[in-house]
C-alpha positions as CSV (number, residue, x, y, z in Angstrom):
1,M,-5.8,-17.1,-10.8
2,A,-4.3,-20.2,-12.6
3,G,-0.6,-19.8,-12.1
4,K,1.4,-20.1,-8.9
5,L,2.7,-16.6,-8.1
6,N,5.8,-15.9,-6.1
7,C,5.2,-12.3,-4.9
8,V,1.8,-10.5,-4.8
9,I,1.5,-7.0,-3.4
10,V,-1.7,-5.8,-1.9
11,S,-1.8,-2.1,-1.2
12,V,-3.8,-1.2,1.9
13,D,-4.7,2.2,3.2
14,G,-7.2,1.3,6.0
15,S,-10.2,1.7,3.8
16,E,-12.9,-1.0,3.5
17,E,-12.1,-1.2,-0.2
18,S,-8.4,-2.0,0.5
19,M,-9.3,-4.6,3.1
20,N,-11.8,-6.2,0.6
21,A,-8.9,-6.4,-1.9
22,L,-6.8,-8.2,0.7
23,N,-9.6,-10.6,1.4
24,W,-10.2,-11.2,-2.3
25,T,-6.5,-11.9,-2.8
26,L,-6.4,-14.4,0.1
27,D,-9.4,-16.2,-1.4
28,N,-8.5,-16.1,-5.0
29,I,-4.8,-16.0,-5.6
30,N,-2.7,-19.1,-5.7
31,L,0.8,-18.6,-4.4
32,K,3.8,-20.9,-5.2
33,P,3.8,-23.7,-2.6
34,H,6.8,-24.6,-0.5
35,D,8.8,-27.4,-2.2
36,P,11.2,-29.1,0.2
37,D,13.1,-30.6,-2.8
38,S,13.7,-27.2,-4.3
39,Q,15.8,-24.2,-3.2
40,E,13.0,-21.9,-4.4
41,S,11.1,-20.0,-1.7
42,Q,7.4,-20.2,-1.1
43,G,5.2,-17.5,-2.6
44,F,4.1,-14.7,-0.3
45,I,1.8,-11.7,-0.1
46,V,3.2,-8.3,0.7
47,I,0.9,-6.0,2.6
48,L,2.1,-2.5,1.4
49,H,1.1,0.7,3.2
50,V,2.1,4.1,1.9
51,Q,2.3,6.9,4.5
52,S,2.1,10.6,3.4
53,P,5.1,12.7,4.4
54,P,4.4,14.6,7.6
55,S,4.3,17.9,5.8
56,I,1.6,16.7,3.5
57,A,-0.3,15.0,6.3
58,A,-0.4,18.4,8.1
59,G,-1.6,20.2,5.0
60,L,1.6,22.2,4.9
61,N,4.3,22.9,2.3
62,P,7.4,20.8,2.9
63,G,9.3,23.9,4.0
64,A,10.0,25.2,7.5
65,I,7.1,25.8,9.9
66,P,7.2,29.3,11.2
67,F,6.8,29.8,14.9
68,G,6.0,33.5,15.6
69,G,9.4,34.8,14.4
70,P,11.8,34.3,11.5
71,S,10.4,32.0,8.8
72,D,13.4,29.7,8.9
73,V,12.7,28.5,12.5
74,E,11.1,25.0,12.5
75,V,9.0,23.4,15.2
76,P,10.3,19.9,15.4
77,A,7.8,18.9,18.1
78,F,5.0,19.5,15.6
79,T,6.6,17.3,12.9
80,A,7.4,14.6,15.6
81,A,3.8,14.6,16.8
82,I,2.5,14.2,13.2
83,E,5.0,11.3,12.6
84,A,4.0,9.6,15.9
85,H,0.3,9.9,15.0
86,Q,0.9,8.5,11.5
87,K,2.9,5.5,13.0
88,R,-0.1,4.7,15.3
89,I,-2.5,4.8,12.3
90,T,-0.1,2.7,10.2
91,Q,0.2,0.1,13.0
92,A,-3.5,-0.1,13.4
93,I,-3.9,-0.6,9.6
94,L,-1.3,-3.3,9.5
95,D,-2.7,-5.0,12.6
96,H,-6.1,-5.2,11.0
97,A,-4.6,-6.6,7.8
98,L,-2.5,-9.2,9.6
99,E,-5.6,-10.2,11.6
100,I,-7.4,-10.9,8.3
101,C,-4.4,-12.9,7.0
102,A,-4.1,-14.9,10.2
103,K,-7.6,-16.2,9.8
104,K,-6.6,-17.5,6.4
105,N,-3.2,-18.8,7.4
106,A,-1.4,-16.8,4.7
107,N,2.3,-16.3,4.2
108,V,2.6,-12.5,4.4
109,K,5.1,-9.8,4.9
110,T,4.5,-6.1,5.6
111,Q,6.2,-3.1,4.2
112,V,5.7,0.6,5.0
113,V,7.0,3.4,2.7
114,I,6.6,7.1,2.9
115,G,5.8,9.3,-0.1
116,D,3.4,9.7,-3.0
117,P,1.3,6.5,-3.2
118,K,1.3,6.2,-7.0
119,E,5.1,6.4,-7.1
120,K,5.9,4.4,-4.0
121,I,3.5,1.5,-5.0
122,C,5.0,1.3,-8.4
123,D,8.5,1.5,-6.9
124,A,7.7,-1.4,-4.6
125,V,6.4,-3.5,-7.5
126,E,9.6,-3.0,-9.3
127,E,11.9,-3.5,-6.3
128,M,10.2,-6.7,-5.2
129,N,9.8,-8.0,-8.8
130,A,6.1,-8.6,-8.0
131,D,4.0,-10.9,-10.1
132,L,0.8,-9.0,-9.3
133,L,-0.5,-5.9,-7.7
134,V,-3.9,-5.9,-6.1
135,M,-5.8,-2.8,-5.0
136,G,-9.2,-1.8,-3.8
137,S,-11.4,0.4,-6.0
138,R,-12.1,3.9,-4.9
139,A,-15.0,3.9,-7.3
140,F,-14.1,7.1,-9.0
141,G,-16.2,8.0,-12.0
142,P,-14.5,9.3,-15.2
143,I,-14.6,13.0,-14.1
144,K,-13.1,12.4,-10.6
145,R,-10.5,10.1,-12.2
146,M,-9.6,12.8,-14.7
147,F,-8.9,15.3,-11.9
148,L,-7.6,13.1,-9.1
149,G,-5.9,10.5,-11.2
150,S,-5.7,6.8,-10.6
151,V,-2.9,4.8,-9.0
152,S,-3.9,1.8,-11.0
153,N,-3.5,3.7,-14.3
154,Y,-0.2,5.0,-13.2
155,C,1.1,1.6,-12.1
156,T,-0.2,-0.1,-15.3
157,N,1.9,2.4,-17.3
158,H,5.0,2.3,-15.1
159,A,5.3,-1.1,-13.4
160,Q,5.9,-4.3,-15.3
161,C,3.2,-6.5,-13.7
162,P,-0.5,-6.9,-14.0
163,V,-2.8,-4.8,-11.7
164,I,-6.1,-6.2,-10.4
165,I,-8.6,-3.7,-9.0
166,V,-11.1,-5.3,-6.7
167,K,-14.5,-3.6,-6.7
168,A,-16.8,-3.6,-3.8
169,T,-19.5,-6.3,-3.9
170,P,-23.0,-4.9,-3.7
């Protein structure tokens, strides 16, 4: 990309496609260099991971989890176990992404948010005033895209920055 960008967000979910998008970004995007004569900061890449809320990860409604009695009794240990498992998965994803970045000596930051990916990714783009959002392609055809939706379409309509979708190389 021709211009020097300040903030580029790469959304990763642990899939091969998202890691390909990260590699593509590191190889093809020019970040603003550090200028010792200026007070402006150096450009950076944000590795963004969105976790599902524990209730969604468990396939449950967000309400109380019944435990053989009144329906208003929750089982906090169950939710805590799901949260701990999600944290381990998130850490593994971020460790893998940071390992890729270390090989390329990139200036990166990480951010983890919890919620609906399409909303949280767009929120992060707006909050960080990102210059670019890069995502891997899930290779949905038009029928699947119609039923399942597309984060890239949602972000293009809601966020005020360009979105690049990196498709897998054959």
